[in-house]
N, C-alpha and C positions, 0 to 999 in steps of 0.2 A: 765567110760571107754571112751577112744578116739575112735571115729568112723573111721573105715578104709575107705579111698576113694574107691569108686567103680570103676571098670575097665571101665565101660561105661562112667562115668563122665570124666575121664582122656582123653579118646578118643575124646569125644565131645569138650573138651577144646582145644585139639591140632588142631582139624578141624577148630574151630572158629579162632584160631590164623593164620592158613594157609590161610583161606578165607580173613582175614583182610589184610595179606601181599599182597595177589593177588589184592585186591581192591586198596591198596596204589600204587602198581605197575601200574595198569590200569590208575589210576588218573594221575600218573607221565607221562605216555605215552601220555595221552590226552593233558596235558599241553604242552608237547614238540611239539605235532603236531600243536596245536593252536598258540603257542608263540615261538616255536623253543627252542632249548636247552639253558641252562643258559649261556653258553659261547658264544651265538650269539648276545649279547648286542653290541650296536654301539661302534666301536673302536675309540680311540682317534687318533688325527693326528699323534702323535709320534709312535703309534703302527701299523700304516698302511704301507703297502708296496708301492713301487713306482707305480705299476699298480693301486692299490686301490686309491692312491692319485690322479692319472690322471683321473680315473673314477669320483671321487668326484668333481674334478675341472670342468670336462665336465658337470656334473649335475648342479653345481652352475652356470656355464655359461649359460646354457639353461634357468634356472630359472630367471637369470638376464635379458636375452633377452626378455623373456615373460613379466616380470614386466615392462620393459622399453617400450615395445609395448603397454601395457595397459595404461601406463602414457601418451604416445603420443596420443593415441585415446581419452583419457579423456581431454587432453589439446585442441585437435581439437574440441571436443564437446562443451567445455566451450567457445571457440572463436565463434563457430556457434551460441550459445545461446546469446552471447553478441551482435553479429551482428543482430540477429533476434529481440532482445529487442530494440536495437537502431533504427532499421527500424520501428518497431511497434510504438515506442514513437514519431518518426518523423511524421508518418502517423496520429497518434492521435492528435498531435499539429496542423497539417495541416488541418485536417477535424473536429476538435472538435466542431466548431461552425456551422457545416453543418445543423443541425436540426434548430437552431435559424435563420439562413439565409433563409432556406426554408420557415419558417413561416413569414418572413418579405417580401418575394417576392410579395404577393398580395398587400402590401402597395406600393411597387414600381410601380406595374401595375396601381394602382389608381392615383399615381402622374403623370405617363405618360398620362393617360386619361385626367386628369385635365389640363395638359399643351396642349394637343391636342384640347380640347374644347376652351382653351384660344386663340389658333391660329385661330379658327373658329369664333372669335369675339362674343363668348357667353357672357352672363351677368357676372358681377363681383360676384354677389351673387352665381351663380352656381359654379364658380371657388372656392369661399370661402367654400362652402359646400363640394366640393371635397377634399380640403386640410384638412378640419376638420375631414372628414371620414378617410382620410389617417393617420392623427395624432392619431386618436382614435385606428385605427388598429395597429399602431406601439406600442402604449402604452399597448394595450392588449397583444401583443406578448411578450414585454419586462417584463410585469407583470408576465406572466407564467414562465419566466426564472428567476424570483426572484427579479426583480427591483421594487422599491417602492419609491415614492416621500417623501421628508422630509416636514412635515407640518411646515409652517413658519408664514404666515400672521395672525396677531391677537394672536399669541402665545407669551409667555414670552421668552425673549432672552435666548438661551441655547448655550454656547460656544462649547458644544460637537457636535452640529448639525448645528449651524448658524455661519456665518462669517459677522460681522458688518463692513460695509464699510463707514458708516456715521451715524450721529445722528441728529435728528430734534426735535424741540419743537412742541408738539402736545397735545393740551388740551383735545382731545377726547380719548386719550389712557393713560394708566398708564405708568410711567417711566419704561424703560426696556422692553417695548412691541415692537414686530416687526410690523411696520406700512407699510412697503413696501418690496416686494420681487423682487430683481433685476435679480437673476438667481436661478433656482430651484436646490435644493440639492437632492441627491439620495442615497438610501440604496440598497445594493445587498445582499439578504438573511440576512437581519438585520445588515449588516456591512456597515458603512458609506464609500462611495467611492467618494462623493463630497459634501461639506457643502453648504448650501443655503447662497447666498450673499444677505444681508438684510440691510434695514435702520431701526434704532431703535429710539424710542421716548426717550426724556429726559425731566426732570423737569425744569432745568435751566442751564445756561452756566457754572456754577461751578461744576455741576455733570456730570459724564460720566458713560458709561456702563462698568460693570466689564466683561472683556474679558475672565476671567477664567485663571487659571494657567495651565501651560503645565503638562500633565500627570494626570490631575484630571478626565479626561473622560475615562471611561472603554470601551474597544473595544467590540462592539456588534458582536456576532457570531450567 
């Protein structure tokens, strides 16, 4: 036998459907409140009235002026940064050796004192000692800045660090040995800034010192 639906079940189902419709209506109202009705979507330019087009044009004009003002401000800031960096660079180049020069001032003072003693007819020995102390002070200052002498006398000739200006026969030294240093060479932080000018020994008139080929020396850093 087919069970007859009870009257209470039908009433309950009708109430549920009514509640569901109410909830859908409330949800639709909330969406319209939050987002506006569906027909409030942005209009295309073709659908706008003259007044709406004028309002849109005014809005775009204000936005354009705002962006242009930001552009001008950014350009001015960039120019200020360039000027400041240029000024800082000039100051750095102008005063980059300030610390080194300050360290060398005591050596200049010693030279002044040595010359003052010479004017007072002091002994040559005292003047020599003063110059030696001054030279030592200068070397110490420059050594702290990274300056280093190139070793030459008694060393094998090295075209990477030595510049041979002449050759002599010397039975006391092997051929290719530096026997005399005419001018000191220097390294700055392990980089050659001036080769040593030297005289090199040779075995006979038919032999000569290999000056090395260009590009064979690796730059020291």
